[in-house]
C-alpha angles and dihedrals in degrees: 000000000000129000117193114195122193142159102075123132147119117313135167121246109280092028131119139236133181118213121202131197119193117195131202135177095035140078093258097189093062095056137078116241121218138183117208128177138199122200122198110284093004136101121260112264138190112250102178141339140190124199127220088261094052101257110148132207129189134186112241094255091055098048112112093010107056129053124194121202141159139214108204093186089060096037087233136131125200139201115197109198120193133177091021119200131203089251089063088070107121146107107279120212128194119214141190130201148124088280135024091242122063094013122199100219130045131193124222097261134246123228120237117191120186110192141131 
């Protein structure tokens, strides 16, 4: 199983980024997709997740700003991030698993830096 995350970069506060996670070697549609992040000196945390059935979950800081989605035909998950804040700066990891929490598979991470 391989997860290829992309879309990170440097953005100013208030800006937007769209992260993508392309999966291979797995039946993507049967798995939950998650986006976790880890900021320097902090623990890794779940940002958002979407189950195989389409149920979505967001951490409080992401509600109203981030949108998680999936395209099963393309084996790809997405995280649209709007109104980014400096505290969103972190390495973002996409995940796959039976559940959003405690996922089985992790991507390599993509760095998001929010700074003026």
